[in-house]
C-alpha positions as CSV (number, residue, x, y, z in Angstrom):
1,M,23.0,-25.7,60.4
2,K,19.5,-26.1,58.9
3,N,16.5,-25.0,60.9
4,E,14.2,-28.0,61.5
5,S,11.1,-26.2,62.7
6,S,7.6,-26.7,61.5
7,L,4.1,-25.5,62.1
8,I,1.8,-28.6,62.3
9,L,-1.9,-28.7,61.8
10,I,-4.3,-31.6,62.4
11,G,-6.8,-31.8,59.6
12,K,-7.4,-32.9,56.0
13,Q,-6.1,-31.5,52.8
14,I,-8.8,-29.9,50.6
15,N,-6.5,-28.7,47.7
16,D,-2.9,-27.6,47.2
17,Q,-3.5,-24.3,49.0
18,E,-6.2,-25.2,51.6
19,L,-6.3,-27.4,54.7
20,Q,-9.4,-27.9,56.9
21,I,-8.5,-28.2,60.6
22,T,-10.5,-31.1,62.1
23,C,-9.3,-31.0,65.8
24,K,-7.0,-29.3,68.2
25,P,-3.8,-31.1,69.3
26,S,-3.7,-32.9,72.5
27,F,-1.0,-34.3,74.7
28,S,-1.1,-37.6,72.9
29,D,-0.6,-35.9,69.6
30,A,2.5,-34.1,71.1
31,I,4.0,-37.4,72.2
32,Q,3.3,-39.0,68.8
33,L,4.9,-36.0,67.0
34,T,8.1,-36.2,69.0
35,N,8.9,-39.5,67.4
36,Q,7.4,-39.0,63.9
37,S,9.2,-37.6,60.9
38,L,8.0,-34.3,59.5
39,T,7.0,-35.7,56.1
40,S,3.2,-35.5,55.5
41,T,1.4,-38.4,53.9
42,K,-2.1,-38.5,52.5
43,N,-3.2,-40.9,55.2
44,S,-1.7,-38.8,58.1
45,P,-3.9,-36.2,59.8
46,Y,-0.7,-34.1,60.5
47,H,0.2,-31.5,58.0
48,C,3.5,-29.7,58.2
49,I,4.4,-26.2,57.1
50,P,8.2,-25.7,57.3
51,L,9.3,-22.7,59.2
52,E,12.4,-21.1,57.6
53,D,14.2,-18.1,59.2
54,D,14.1,-15.9,56.1
55,K,10.4,-16.4,55.3
56,N,7.2,-15.1,56.7
57,I,4.0,-17.1,56.9
58,S,0.4,-15.9,56.5
59,L,-2.6,-18.0,57.3
60,N,-6.4,-17.4,57.2
61,Y,-8.4,-19.3,59.8
62,D,-12.0,-18.8,60.9
63,G,-12.2,-15.2,59.7
64,C,-8.8,-14.3,61.2
65,S,-5.5,-13.6,59.5
66,V,-2.4,-15.0,61.3
67,H,0.9,-13.5,60.2
68,V,4.1,-15.1,61.5
69,D,7.4,-13.1,61.2
70,L,10.2,-15.5,62.1
71,N,13.0,-12.9,61.9
72,K,11.3,-10.8,64.6
73,R,9.8,-13.8,66.5
74,L,6.4,-12.2,66.2
75,I,2.8,-13.5,65.6
76,R,0.1,-11.0,64.6
77,I,-3.6,-12.0,64.6
78,K,-6.2,-9.7,63.0
79,E,-9.9,-10.2,62.7
80,G,-11.1,-7.5,60.4
81,A,-11.0,-4.2,62.2
82,S,-11.8,-5.6,65.6
83,E,-9.2,-6.8,68.2
84,L,-9.3,-10.2,69.6
85,T,-9.6,-10.8,73.3
86,N,-6.8,-12.8,75.0
87,E,-9.2,-15.8,75.2
88,E,-10.0,-15.7,71.5
89,A,-6.3,-15.4,70.5
90,F,-5.4,-18.3,72.8
91,D,-8.2,-20.4,71.4
92,L,-7.0,-19.6,67.8
93,L,-3.4,-20.4,68.6
94,S,-4.3,-23.7,70.3
95,N,-5.1,-25.2,66.9
96,F,-1.4,-25.2,65.9
97,V,1.7,-27.3,67.0
98,I,5.2,-26.1,66.6
99,K,7.9,-28.7,66.3
100,E,11.6,-27.8,66.7
101,G,13.8,-30.8,66.2
102,N,12.5,-33.4,68.7
103,R,10.7,-30.7,70.9
104,V,7.0,-30.2,70.4
105,S,5.1,-27.2,71.7
106,F,1.4,-26.4,71.7
107,L,-1.1,-24.4,73.7
108,G,-3.9,-26.1,75.5
109,F,-6.5,-25.6,78.2
110,P,-6.1,-27.7,81.3
111,P,-9.0,-30.2,81.8
112,H,-11.9,-29.0,83.9
113,R,-11.8,-30.3,87.4
114,N,-14.7,-30.5,89.6
115,T,-13.5,-28.8,92.7
116,C,-15.3,-28.6,95.9
117,P,-15.6,-25.2,97.5
118,N,-13.6,-24.9,100.7
119,K,-15.6,-26.2,103.6
120,R,-16.5,-23.6,106.1
121,Q,-15.6,-24.3,109.6
122,K,-18.7,-24.5,111.7
123,V,-18.6,-21.9,114.4
124,R,-20.6,-22.7,117.5
125,I,-21.9,-20.0,119.6
126,I,-23.0,-20.9,123.1
127,A,-25.2,-18.5,124.9
128,E,-26.4,-18.8,128.4
129,G,-29.0,-16.6,129.9
130,K,-29.7,-16.0,133.6
131,E,-32.6,-14.1,135.1
132,L,-31.7,-11.4,137.5
133,E,-33.4,-11.5,140.8
134,N,-35.3,-8.4,142.0
135,E,-34.0,-7.4,145.4
């Protein structure tokens, strides 16, 4: 059975070897990609890189090298000699979509919500004073 997995980027083709990522995928992109075939056209912003079990993929993006080893199910991200923080790695990986058959996966940050801090319960203190009589 043939593996129908792809790495999908949203951007524009600069030349045969280079793509410029123009935006991060959103939920609406994921819905659209579930019904779309994997063939890239010049007018489509979606560009597919087929993922085959016997091949490894290396990408350079924003000063980082991303190496995907499909046999070991491993993704390595390197930025020169320094290590990326979890937030930087998550931000980098959120630029890609993986499509396996009709299933689409991508990383995304949930939208910011304006949350109200928990309201404090008002505590009332009642104090009563009484003068003592001198006897």
